[in-house]
FILUM-386221 format. One line per field, with one value per residue: residue in one letter; x, y, z of N, C-alpha, C in turn; residue number from 1. Coordinates in pm, whole numbers. Each point is the difference from the previous one (the first is absolute). Layout:
# FILUM-386221
aa a:... $
n_x X:... $
n_y Y:... $
n_z Z:... $
ca_x X:... $
ca_y Y:... $
ca_z Z:... $
c_x X:... $
c_y Y:... $
c_z Z:... $
i NUM:... $
//
This chain:
# FILUM-386221
aa m:s:n:n:s:s:s:i:v:a:t:f:l:l:f:s:l:f:g:i:i:m:g:v:a:g:v:n:a:q:y:n:y:d:h:v:n:v:t:t:r:v:n:i:t:n:a:y:p:e:i:l:n:l:t:i:d:g:a:a:d:n:f:t:l:s:a:g:s:t:k:t:l:i:c:n:a:t:i:r:d:f:n:g:y:n:d:l:v:n:v:n:a:t:f:y:y:y:l:n:s:s:d:q:n:d:d:g:n:e:h:y:t:n:i:t:c:n:q:t:a:n:d:g:e:y:l:a:n:y:t:c:q:f:e:v:e:y:f:a:n:n:g:t:w:s:c:n:v:s:v:i:d:n:y:n:f:t:d:s:l:d:n:t:t:y:l:s:a:l:y:a:l:n:v:t:d:l:i:d:y:g:n:l:s:v:g:d:t:s:a:n:i:t:a:t:v:t:n:f:g:n:m:d:i:n:l:s:v:l:g:y:g:a:a:e:g:d:g:l:g:l:v:c:a:l:g:d:n:i:s:v:e:h:q:k:y:a:t:d:v:n:a:d:w:a:t:k:t:a:l:a:a:t:g:q:i:m:n:t:t:v:l:r:q:t:d:d:t:t:p:i:t:q:l:t:y:w:q:l:y:v:p:p:n:p:f:g:v:c:t:g:t:v:r:f:t:a:t:v:p $
n_x 86:-47:92:-41:-4:111:28:-53:52:114:-15:-42:103:77:-58:15:120:23:-55:71:111:-25:-19:102:78:-48:18:117:24:-53:65:95:-56:-44:34:-59:39:-103:59:-121:-45:-73:-25:-80:-51:-104:-64:-92:-88:13:-130:77:-68:-124:-23:-115:32:122:-64:-76:-69:-39:-77:-11:-105:4:-92:-62:121:118:70:116:17:105:45:80:88:73:79:47:104:62:-73:-51:-32:94:13:-66:-85:-82:-64:-95:-126:-70:-114:-38:-132:-12:-125:86:68:131:-49:-97:-103:45:-35:-68:-90:81:46:133:52:127:8:26:55:15:126:12:76:134:70:-20:-55:-60:-21:-130:-52:-119:-72:-110:-48:-108:-88:-31:-103:-87:-43:132:-7:-84:118:50:109:45:126:4:128:25:116:55:102:121:1:-99:87:-87:-65:-75:-73:-72:-86:-62:-114:-65:-91:0:-109:-62:-68:-34:-29:-60:-33:-101:73:-113:-82:-33:-80:87:-84:-28:-129:-30:-8:107:-17:125:52:0:92:80:38:111:-15:131:6:74:-55:41:-100:-99:-80:-46:-109:67:-110:53:-69:58:-19:30:-50:72:-123:7:-45:92:-71:-46:108:-96:15:-131:-66:-90:53:47:-91:71:-113:20:110:-32:14:39:3:-131:24:-81:84:-120:-36:-115:58:56:128:-45:85:101:14:-52:99:-45:-21:50:50:116:38:114:-6:101:93:-45:-33:111:-101:-72:7:-22:-117:-50:-115:8:-124:13:-78:-35:-62:-44:19:-96:87:73:120:22:130:-36:85:30:-1:15:16:71:-30:114:-95:28:-24 $
n_y -119:98:91:31:-127:-20:117:-43:-122:55:85:-99:-80:106:29:-129:-7:114:-57:-116:67:79:-115:-61:105:-8:-133:10:97:-76:-104:83:44:-124:-7:95:-43:81:32:-29:118:-14:110:-93:121:-56:-81:-63:42:-110:-25:-69:36:-52:1:-67:53:-7:70:27:-113:7:108:-26:74:109:-73:99:-33:62:-49:-12:49:-82:88:-104:99:-72:108:2:75:-16:107:-107:-71:86:-53:-89:73:-83:-70:-24:-14:-78:-16:-79:8:-122:43:40:115:-12:75:-77:73:30:-122:-4:4:90:97:-27:106:-35:131:-55:-96:-87:53:-130:-8:-11:-27:131:-59:-101:-85:21:-28:0:56:-37:76:-81:91:-125:66:-27:112:-13:23:-101:-64:5:23:116:-29:127:-35:130:20:110:25:38:-88:-17:-95:-83:-75:-101:-57:-102:-24:-117:27:-79:97:-76:-73:106:-98:121:5:110:-15:80:49:71:-99:121:-97:38:72:-128:-16:-103:-56:76:83:-11:119:57:-93:100:-91:71:-54:-10:16:-95:-38:-75:-69:0:22:-119:2:-75:-35:-20:-65:30:-76:-122:-84:2:12:84:63:62:108:-6:0:-28:106:15:-102:8:-70:77:-77:-55:-68:36:-12:116:-13:115:20:-13:128:-16:-106:-53:-25:10:102:21:-36:-114:38:-72:-126:-8:9:124:-8:121:-54:48:83:-12:106:-27:50:109:63:72:87:-78:-56:-124:49:-87:66:-62:-49:9:-101:15:-118:44:-131:-66:-8:66:20:128:16:9:-94:29:-74:99:-100:100:-58:38:-6:-92:110 $
n_z 0:-71:20:-122:-41:58:-51:-115:10:36:-99:-80:41:-18:-115:-32:52:-60:-113:22:26:-104:-68:58:-23:-125:-3:59:-88:-94:49:22:-113:-21:129:73:113:26:109:57:38:112:65:46:-3:-66:87:-69:89:69:-12:80:107:-5:132:21:118:-47:-95:105:-25:129:3:132:-22:74:56:-67:-50:14:-103:58:-119:-20:-87:-20:-22:-82:20:-125:38:-118:9:62:108:32:-123:76:-73:-65:91:-88:41:-81:66:-102:-7:-50:32:92:19:-22:-99:45:35:121:33:115:-103:-65:80:20:61:-19:29:116:-72:96:3:-7:-112:4:-113:11:-107:-60:96:-10:117:-58:97:-64:95:8:43:-21:-48:101:-62:-8:-131:4:-13:-123:69:-50:30:-26:-7:20:-74:51:-82:33:-99:86:15:-61:88:-41:95:-48:101:11:64:80:1:108:-24:52:61:38:126:40:127:21:100:15:9:44:48:89:71:21:-4:76:-124:21:-103:-25:-1:-120:0:-30:-86:-7:-121:9:-132:54:-117:-101:58:-85:103:29:78:86:68:121:96:117:108:47:-93:-108:-48:107:-105:75:38:126:76:91:78:-12:48:-95:-94:-97:-57:-99:-19:126:-77:-58:-134:-54:-131:18:15:-103:0:27:127:-48:-66:115:-23:49:95:-54:38:-123:-89:-8:-131:13:-114:35:-95:63:-77:-81:75:-64:109:-13:10:-78:121:-41:40:87:17:116:10:131:34:129:5:118:-8:62:102:-88:62:12:0:-127:-33:-125:-111:-86:-80:-50:-113:-59:-92:-93:-67 $
ca_x -88:82:-7:-120:-117:12:-45:-148:-58:20:-94:-138:-15:0:-133:-99:16:-51:-145:-50:14:-99:-133:-18:-19:-135:-98:8:-56:-143:-49:13:-79:-136:-90:72:-80:17:-59:-99:-3:-93:-18:-143:-1:-126:-82:-139:-30:-72:-71:36:-97:-112:-91:-110:-14:64:-56:-112:-97:-125:8:-132:-21:-45:-138:-31:117:99:105:124:58:135:74:143:73:147:33:143:47:144:55:-8:-137:-30:-43:-143:-62:-133:-68:-145:-77:-147:-63:-128:-85:41:-81:42:133:96:9:-129:-9:-20:-134:12:-43:76:126:77:131:106:88:136:31:112:114:17:135:81:123:114:50:-97:-131:-79:-131:-104:-136:-107:-106:-134:-103:-110:-128:-71:-97:70:-58:45:53:141:57:140:90:98:106:78:118:66:132:45:1:-138:-23:-104:-37:-117:-25:-132:-30:-143:-48:-146:-73:-106:-133:-15:-137:14:-97:1:-135:-17:48:-99:-146:-49:-146:-41:-71:-131:-70:-54:-115:29:75:87:0:105:139:74:138:57:97:91:78:143:79:7:-102:-139:-33:-127:12:-63:-5:-51:8:14:8:131:83:-63:-90:-77:-140:-36:36:66:5:-36:58:-95:-120:14:73:-84:38:57:-101:-63:60:-35:78:-38:79:-95:-32:-145:-55:-44:38:-65:63:143:45:47:135:8:127:85:10:-106:39:-86:-48:40:135:75:97:137:34:63:48:104:-38:-138:-27:-134:-68:-137:-70:-91:-89:-19:-93:-2:-118:38:-98:17:2:138:18:138:74:7:94:14:86:-45:117:-16:101:3:-11:8:-138 $
ca_y 120:122:93:81:-84:-19:123:10:-98:49:113:-55:-63:107:65:-96:-6:130:-7:-89:68:107:-63:-44:123:53:-83:33:132:-12:-74:83:121:-13:46:61:9:128:0:102:36:104:4:21:78:-16:-114:-5:-84:-123:-74:-139:-97:62:-95:59:-74:-131:-67:-88:-4:67:96:6:128:-2:45:127:85:-13:-99:44:-77:55:-43:6:13:7:92:14:113:-11:124:-8:5:137:72:-11:122:-29:-125:13:-120:-1:-130:33:-108:-31:78:137:17:50:145:56:60:-95:-36:-114:-124:-52:63:56:57:31:85:-14:-128:10:-89:-81:-60:14:-76:91:30:22:-56:47:-59:99:-49:93:-46:50:-37:-40:1:-127:-10:-1:-98:-137:-34:18:135:16:98:57:78:79:64:105:30:141:39:-14:-130:-66:-140:-41:-142:-39:-134:-7:-86:-16:38:-98:46:15:9:36:102:46:27:71:-85:-43:16:18:15:92:-50:-55:-88:-122:31:115:-8:120:84:-34:32:-4:-52:44:-90:67:-88:19:-74:54:-68:10:-108:-20:-15:-115:21:-107:43:-97:58:-27:-70:-14:-114:-35:34:119:129:71:-69:104:-14:-74:-49:-71:63:37:-80:80:53:121:116:6:101:40:108:110:70:4:-134:-15:-127:-113:-26:-28:-140:-49:-47:-146:-52:-23:118:36:109:117:42:136:7:118:19:34:141:48:137:-9:56:-32:-141:-44:-59:-49:3:-110:45:-112:9:-110:-24:-63:-96:-33:102:34:122:50:24:-114:25:-105:34:-9:-12:45:-58:45:-112:35:27 $
ca_z -1:-11:116:-17:41:147:66:-14:94:137:22:11:133:103:1:49:146:55:-8:105:130:4:9:140:83:-27:69:143:21:-16:117:119:-4:-51:110:113:124:68:129:24:142:45:145:30:123:73:-42:50:117:-36:105:-27:59:69:63:74:124:-15:-123:34:-108:40:107:64:64:143:10:63:20:-107:18:-65:-110:-31:-120:22:-126:-3:-106:-23:-81:-5:50:146:48:37:-119:-7:52:54:-32:33:-39:0:17:-66:-50:-135:-96:17:-58:100:9:38:134:108:39:92:-63:-114:-34:110:-40:97:-79:50:61:97:-17:118:3:-122:6:7:-135:-107:28:116:16:38:32:-35:90:-27:97:-90:67:2:-109:-128:-90:-10:-133:-30:16:-38:65:-95:66:-95:58:-78:51:-10:-142:-46:-59:77:-28:76:-3:55:45:33:106:-6:123:19:40:145:47:142:48:137:47:128:110:97:-20:138:-5:107:119:-41:94:-59:-85:-85:-125:-7:-118:-98:35:-124:-8:-127:-60:-94:-85:30:-97:-137:-81:46:93:68:145:66:146:91:137:107:133:60:-94:-133:-14:121:-19:76:-54:111:128:98:135:85:-69:-127:-112:-114:-117:-108:-94:54:-65:-144:-72:-137:-58:-29:125:17:31:136:63:-69:-131:14:-2:130:5:19:52:-116:-85:-96:-89:16:-132:-30:-47:42:-109:34:-1:-120:26:102:130:38:19:-38:116:-8:129:34:106:90:116:92:83:128:46:142:104:35:81:8:-126:-90:-108:-101:-112:-138:-91:-140:-87:-140:-91:-143:-50 $
c_x 91:-19:-129:-122:0:-50:-155:-70:13:-95:-141:-22:-7:-136:-108:4:-56:-154:-61:4:-105:-141:-31:-27:-138:-110:-1:-65:-152:-60:1:-99:-142:-105:89:-96:34:-73:-102:-8:-107:-9:-145:-7:-132:-76:-141:-9:-82:-66:14:-107:-108:-90:-107:-23:59:-55:-109:-105:-123:29:-139:-8:-46:-138:-12:116:91:97:121:45:132:51:148:75:150:42:153:26:157:69:3:-144:-40:-45:-154:-65:-132:-47:-143:-73:-148:-47:-143:-67:22:-81:31:132:90:-7:-134:3:-23:-146:9:-41:101:138:64:136:92:106:145:18:125:112:22:136:72:128:125:55:-116:-144:-64:-135:-98:-130:-96:-127:-132:-96:-129:-131:-67:-94:70:-50:63:50:147:42:148:70:102:97:80:112:51:134:36:3:-140:-21:-95:-6:-122:-21:-135:6:-144:-26:-150:-60:-122:-132:-8:-145:5:-101:34:-143:4:30:-111:-143:-61:-151:-53:-67:-138:-60:-46:-127:24:67:77:-33:103:138:84:139:51:108:84:77:148:91:0:-97:-140:-30:-148:25:-71:7:-48:16:24:13:137:96:-76:-83:-81:-146:-46:37:76:-8:-17:57:-87:-117:34:93:-95:46:23:-105:-71:74:-38:79:-60:100:-83:-39:-149:-60:-37:35:-56:69:150:26:52:144:0:138:98:-5:-117:48:-100:-61:19:146:67:112:140:22:71:50:99:-47:-136:-19:-148:-62:-140:-58:-89:-76:-46:-103:6:-134:45:-111:12:113:145:6:148:61:8:96:7:87:-78:124:-42:115:-11:-1:5:-142:-50 $
c_y 121:83:81:-76:-20:121:14:-94:48:115:-48:-60:105:68:-94:-10:125:1:-88:67:108:-58:-45:119:57:-81:33:133:-4:-68:90:115:-17:22:48:7:129:-7:115:27:107:-8:37:70:-7:-116:17:-75:-120:-61:-149:-97:79:-109:77:-85:-139:-82:-100:5:81:94:16:130:-17:61:133:91:-11:-111:41:-101:62:-60:20:0:-1:75:15:124:-3:133:5:14:141:85:-3:118:-32:-136:15:-118:30:-144:19:-128:-21:72:147:16:73:149:66:53:-111:-18:-124:-133:-55:62:65:47:16:82:-9:-134:10:-98:-73:-62:35:-81:86:38:36:-38:63:-67:108:-73:111:-49:65:-48:-25:-12:-137:-20:3:-117:-137:-28:26:145:-2:99:45:87:73:67:104:32:146:52:-9:-129:-78:-149:-31:-152:-27:-138:-2:-89:-4:35:-91:65:0:24:28:110:41:39:79:-95:-64:23:3:29:89:-69:-44:-82:-124:37:121:-43:129:84:-55:42:-23:-61:32:-95:79:-106:31:-75:69:-68:36:-120:-10:-23:-126:26:-123:53:-115:71:-17:-65:-20:-128:-34:38:121:126:81:-85:107:-32:-82:-49:-70:76:30:-75:89:64:125:127:-7:115:29:103:119:65:0:-136:-6:-138:-120:-35:-23:-150:-39:-50:-151:-36:-32:121:20:121:112:50:149:1:130:15:29:150:40:144:-5:39:-45:-152:-33:-77:-49:4:-123:37:-121:30:-128:-3:-75:-94:-19:-109:29:124:37:22:-129:32:-121:49:-13:0:46:-57:58:-121:50:23:-109 $
c_z 1:125:-7:49:150:73:-7:98:145:33:19:139:112:10:50:152:66:1:107:136:15:14:141:91:-21:68:149:29:-8:123:124:0:-59:108:117:120:74:134:10:149:22:150:29:137:76:-59:53:131:-47:120:-31:47:73:53:77:122:-11:-116:36:-110:30:115:59:79:145:11:71:21:-119:32:-83:-107:-39:-129:27:-132:25:-124:-14:-85:3:34:150:47:43:-116:-15:71:69:-44:45:-56:-1:18:-51:-53:-147:-107:8:-73:101:20:38:143:106:37:83:-60:-98:-25:122:-53:119:-75:47:72:85:-37:133:14:-130:17:9:-135:-92:33:122:2:51:33:-30:71:-37:111:-79:81:-10:-119:-136:-84:11:-141:-12:12:-43:88:-106:79:-108:76:-96:63:-26:-143:-61:-80:93:-35:84:-18:70:58:44:121:-9:135:15:34:153:32:151:36:142:40:128:116:82:-54:139:-5:114:116:-43:114:-73:-81:-91:-129:-17:-123:-99:53:-129:20:-139:-45:-100:-78:22:-97:-135:-94:53:90:28:148:45:152:70:142:96:134:58:-98:-129:-6:119:-9:77:-75:101:126:110:140:90:-87:-127:-92:-115:-123:-122:-89:52:-43:-144:-64:-136:-49:-40:129:30:35:151:51:-81:-130:8:0:137:-12:31:54:-112:-90:-95:-82:14:-130:-24:-39:46:-103:54:-11:-127:14:117:139:49:13:-35:119:-33:140:13:129:83:107:82:74:124:46:153:18:36:87:2:-138:-79:-114:-95:-111:-130:-88:-139:-81:-140:-92:-142:-51:-93 $
i 1:2:3:4:5:6:7:8:9:10:11:12:13:14:15:16:17:18:19:20:21:22:23:24:25:26:27:28:29:30:31:32:33:34:35:36:37:38:39:40:41:42:43:44:45:46:47:48:49:50:51:52:53:54:55:56:57:58:59:60:61:62:63:64:65:66:67:68:69:70:71:72:73:74:75:76:77:78:79:80:81:82:83:84:85:86:87:88:89:90:91:92:93:94:95:96:97:98:99:100:101:102:103:104:105:106:107:108:109:110:111:112:113:114:115:116:117:118:119:120:121:122:123:124:125:126:127:128:129:130:131:132:133:134:135:136:137:138:139:140:141:142:143:144:145:146:147:148:149:150:151:152:153:154:155:156:157:158:159:160:161:162:163:164:165:166:167:168:169:170:171:172:173:174:175:176:177:178:179:180:181:182:183:184:185:186:187:188:189:190:191:192:193:194:195:196:197:198:199:200:201:202:203:204:205:206:207:208:209:210:211:212:213:214:215:216:217:218:219:220:221:222:223:224:225:226:227:228:229:230:231:232:233:234:235:236:237:238:239:240:241:242:243:244:245:246:247:248:249:250:251:252:253:254:255:256:257:258:259:260:261:262:263:264:265:266:267:268:269:270:271:272:273:274:275:276:277:278:279:280:281:282:283:284:285:286:287:288:289:290:291:292:293:294:295:296:297:298:299:300:301 $
//
């Protein structure tokens, strides 16, 4: 081979090797830069408050009211704020009947509000426990009720959560303490004596009555200090003030329905009452102070 040919071959090999080297370098460059991972960063300076858990009186299925008075119901909420539990400005709650809504006006039958629930504990960092207390009237609607707890923090961020319970039916009544027939002689019939019945529950009721002297079922109406006792049928009753002795119903030793309905209370300030009218005939021959019992029972209409 001539020197000229050798030079051409050497030059070809040199360029080929350079191409291979550059090709490899190009592949590596493409591999290193076809994607790039960039770190992202942000500093969150405020978070929403979160109500993590809400129970009603320990999450009991039913809540039974107190006859003729209020009963305390408590909603317990666990709340978290990553800005610290001290970031919570206000926790409030409503307790309302399922046919009502959380933002309606308060009413003893169907809606209650607690504008400031009480913090009872915290973990020193992010969590706080709150109790929201309600004094529920005896005439509050029977059925499903919701407790809604709401929270607001220093940045006006809010959260809310609901839970439900069931208010049981309450059939209850109260009656005038004493039916006092006054001073009578043997053979006398007393004047009308009024006994007032008040509906102390959250349901309409009928009235059942029975009488006894010393013990239920003894057939007596009153047990007297001296002489004979007075049997139960010598007391009579009616719900009509104009009913006379002849048209009144004789009391018995077993329960009798009065056939009158005492409606449930629907106004916060006005209890529902029913007047009943009683008379006593004194047969021969009791003497002295006589006492007995009339039992009034609330029954389902």
